[in-house]
N, C-alpha and C positions, 0 to 999 in steps of 0.2 A: 646472779653472781654478786658477792659483796665486795665492792671496790674500796680501796683505802684512800685514794686521792684522784683528783682530775688535774692533768697537766695541760696548761694553756700555752699555746704558741702564739707569738705576736705576728702581725701582718706587716704593714708598711713601717712599723716602728723601727725596724732594723735599719732603715735608710735615713733616719732623722739625725744622725751625727750627734752634735753636742746637745741637742734638745731631747735626746732619747730618754734621759732620766725623767724629764718632766712629762713626756708622753706616757711612759710606763706608770708613773705616779697617777696620772689622770685615769688611765685604763683601769688600774687596780681600785681606784676610788669608785669608778663606775661599776666594776664587778661587785664591790662591797655593797653599793647602794642597791644593785639588782638583787642581791642575795641577803638583804638585811633581815628577812624574816626566817633565816636559818641560823640560829645563834650558835649551833654546835660546830660551825666551820672555822678553820684557821686558814687565812690567805697569806701565802709567803711569796712575794714578788722577787724575781731574780732578773739579771741583766737580759737573758735571752728567753725567759719563760716564767710563768707563774704557777705555783703549786697550790692547789686548793685541797687541804686535808679534810676529809669527810668526817672523821671521828665518829663513825657509826651511822651517819646520815645517808639515806638512800640517794644514789647518784642520779637517778632518772630525772626528777624535777629540777635538779641543779643544772643538768645538761640542757634541758628544755629552755631554761632561762639564758644560759650562756650563748645559745645560738642567735640571740638577738642583741648581743653586746658588740658594738662596732669597735674595731681595732684587733679583734681576735681572728687569726688565720685558721687555726684548727685547735682541737683539744682531744685528749685521750683519757678515758677512765683507766686507772692503774691499780695493781695489787702490790702491796708492800710485803716483802718477805725478808727474813733474816738471811745473813750471808752464810748460809749452810746449803751446800749443793743438793742434798737430799730434799730439803724443804723447798728449794727453788724449783726443782724438777716436779715435785708434787703439785705445787701451786701452778706451774706452767701447764701441766697436763689438765688440771681442773679448768683453767682459763680457756685453753684451746678446745676442750670438750664442750664448753659452754658457748663458744663463738664460731667454731669451724665446722661446717657441714661435712658430711661424708664425701670423700673423694676430691676435696679441693686442693689447690696448690698452696705451698707455704714456703717461707724462709724465716730464718732467725737473724735479727739485726741487733748487735750489742753496742752500747756506748759505755765506756769505762771511765767515769770521772774520778773514781778512787783508784789510783795507780798502785796502791798497796795490795789490791786483791790479787790472789795468786794466778788466776787465769787471765790471759790477755784477751783482746776482742776476738781474734780468730779462734782461739781455743774454746772460748765460751760459746761461740756460734756452733762449732763442731759438737761440743758436748751436749748442748741442748737439742740440736738438730738430730743427732744420732738417737738420743733418748726418745724424742717424739716419734720418729719413724718406726722405732720398735714398738712403742705403746699404741701408736695409731698407724698401722701399716697401710691404711687407705689413703693417707696423705701423700701428696706428690711434691717433691722438692722442686722449686723453680726460683731461680735467683733474680730474674727480671719480671717485674709486674705480676707477682703472685696474688692469689685471692686473699691470702691472710699473711700478715707479717707479725711475728712475735717479736716485740721490741723489749730488749733487756737493758735496763739502765742501772749501772752499778755506781751507787753514790756512797758517800762516807758513812751515812747512817744505816743504809739498808739497800736491798735490790728491789727495783720496781719493774713490774711486768705489765705489758698492755698488748692488745691485738686489734683495737678499734681506734680509728681516727675519724673524727667528725668535723666536717667543714664548718668554719665560723662565718660570721657576717661580713668579715673583711672591713675595708674602710679605715677610718681613723677614730680614736676615742672621742666621743662627744664632749665638746668643751675646749678641745685643743686648737680649734680654728677661730675661737671667739664667739660672740653672741649676735644674733640677728632677729629682726622682726619678720615673721612669716604671715603674709596676707592669705588668710584661710577663708575660702567660700564654702559652700556646701556641695561643690561639684566633685568630679573625678580627679581633676588635674592637680589641684593644690595639695591634697594629702600626699600624692606621689612626690611632688616637689619638696614637701617637708621631709619625707623619708630620705630623699637623696641628699638634702642638706645635712640631716643628722649623720648620714653615712660618711660625709666628708668632714666630720668633726665639729659641725656648727651647732651651738646650743641655741635653739629657737624659742621664741615666744610667739604664740598665735595671736593675730589681730583679726577679729571678726566683726563685720558691720551688720547691725540688725535694725529693722524699721517697723516696730509695732505701731499700729495694729495691722499694717500691710503684710508683715511677716509674723508667723506664729511662734509660740514657745517651742513647738516641735522643730522649727528651723534652727533655733538657737541650740536646742538639745542635740540635734543631729551634728552640728559643728563641734560641740563638746565631746560627743561620742567618737567622732572621727579623731579628735585629739587623743582621747583615751586609747584608741587603737595603736597609736604611735608611742605611748609612754613606756611600754616594755623595753624600747630601744635606749631609753635615757633615764628612766626612773620617775620623772615628773616633768610636766610642761605647764608653764604659765599661760592662761587663756584670758585675753583682754577683749571684752565686748565693747563696741563703739556704737552709741546711739546715733542713727543716721536719718531718722524720720523727718525732722524739720528741714535738714539740708536737702533731702530729695524733694520735699514738697516745694521748697523755694525754687529749686532748679526747674522742676516741672512747670511752675507758674511763670517763670521769667526767661527761660532759655528756649530758642527754637528747637523743634522736635528732633531735627537731624543731629543736633549737638548735645542732646540730653545725656547720652551715654558717655561722651567724651568729658563733659564737665563733671558728671558724677565720679568718673574714674580719677579725674584730676583732684577732686576733693578727697577721695579715699586715699590717694597717694600722699597728699599734703598731711592728712591726719596721721597716717602711718609713720611718716617721717618725723612728725612732731613727737609721737609716742616713742619712737626709736631713740630719738635724741634725749628725751627725758629719762629713759631707762638704760642708757649706755650701750645701745645696740650699734654695731658697726655698719651693717648693711641691711637692705630689705630684700627678702626673697618673695617670689610669687609663682603662680602656676601657669603663666602665659605660655602659649605655644604658637609660634609664628603662623599667621594666616588662618587659625582655626575658627575664629569668630571675628565680627566687625571691629571689636576693640583691640584685636591682636594683629592687625596689619602693621607693617613697619611704620606707615604714616601715623596710625593711631598711637602706637607706642611712643613715637617721637613727640606727638602732641601732648600725651599724658605725662611723659617724663619731664617735660618742660618745667614742671612746678617743683622738681626735686633736685637737690645737689648730691644726695646720698646715693652710693652705688646700688644698683638693682640687679639681682642675680635671678636668672630664670632657668632652673635645672631641666625643665622639659621643653625648652624653646624649640628644639629641632626634632623632637620625637613625634612620630605619627600617633594618631588617636589609638590605633590598635596596640601600639607599643605601650602607651600610657595605661590603657585598660588592662593589659597583661600584667603590668607591674602592680596596679591597684588590686587585682585579684590575688597576686602573690602576697601582698601585705594585708589582705583581708579588709580593704576599705571600699571595694567596688560596690558591693550590694548595699552598703549604707549610703554611699554617694548618690546612687540612683533613686533613692526614696524621694518622692515628688513633693517635698516641702519647699515652697517658693522662698527664695532668699532675696536680699535687696539688690542683687545683680540682675534679677529678672523682672522685678516689679517696675512699672513705668517704662519698660523697654519699648523704644519706638519701633514701628514696623519696618522702617528703612533708615537705620543709623548711618551716619557718614563713615565710609571706610577709608576716605582720604581727607581727614579733617585738617584744616590749616591752623597753625599755632597762633597766628595773628587774630583769626576769628575767635578761637577759643578764649584768648585773653580778653578780647572785646566783650564777649557774652558774659564773662565773669564779672565785668563791671556792673552788671545788672543785679548781682546778689552781694550780700554782705559776707564776703569770704572769711574775714577774720572773726566777725561776730559768730558765725555758724561754727567755726572751728573752736572758739572759746567755749561755746555751749556744749559741744560734743565732748571736748577734753575734760570738762568739769563733771561729766556724768559717766565716766568709764566704769565698767564692772570688771573686777579682776579676780580670777579664781586660779587655784593650783590644782591641776588634774593629775591623778595617779593611776597606775595600772589597776584594772578590775572595776573601775567606776562605770556605772551605767546611768544613762540619762533618758533613754527612750523606753525603758522597760515598763514604765507605768502606763504606757499607751499602746500596749501590744495589740489590742483589738483594732485600734485605729490603723496601726501600721500594717496589720494583716489585711485589712480592707484595701489599703493603698496598693499592696503588692499583688 
């Protein structure tokens, strides 16, 4: 079926009052960015919906992209027809034949924005319904919850017909909630937390710690590929690599084994906060889940948070591991996350880390290392990349990856 346009309906934007215009503007900017490589499209935003005129472009790849744009409640591919009832009926029959299986239930639902059109809503519903039941006697009229609804929208310029409504990603347009630093490891939880941040309109920048030669290039590339998995939801994501080798070596040499993990995480949080402040980020996001590992007990979180004054948001904090895995599978990050490339969160991991670390002891052990000097060194050697949809970082090592799996 050759469609003329895709009609996009907004989600929570309808509740945003005086800010609605800004939210719609951001959403349409995100739609334009997502569809930037389809030059034939025309995007026309309205107060309650957006119309994407296809101008001959195939609707299927457009709809695939739209399903990952946050802020969209649903969308429908539509056919544009002249305001001639014979032509409207012919187009409606073609559309119904293409989308309605034999014997399904249906109804007609008309919206008349152009009040000069001679048929009102009820008359149009009856005219189209009678025509279709004659042409398709297998169809069964059902006014509540039918299998197929033929939607007829009478506008000033033409009549638009649709029978398909596709659920959108929901949430808020990315960027409407501000910008945040996202602490990305190579595990299962942090990509899910990043996805949930994006869904609530947060524009995230990934912060990833690496410690060569203890961590491999594959560990870094895995983190970048996880980031690439999330870029279709936003268009592009900044990826910041933080060198952490010297810091970890110093902590390993000078801090008691039970507090290695606590002091490492405190340094990671300090560095993330410094980066966030440099780049104008408002908050820090991470993938911590309460009680999942030793560093994620409430006592550990309190001891680690002690070094930061910036708000820390934990989208998966109360989720079970099975719930997090299910979400990771849904967004296609799970298989990548379980690839066994060791990251800096696992190297030098003590066999028995403190699960109830004391803040006063953590502060005391940090006097054994040059906190500011180590931070200055790491911040002076950041690597910053912009990652876009479709980029691959592990494809050159497929043989190695196949062996690992």
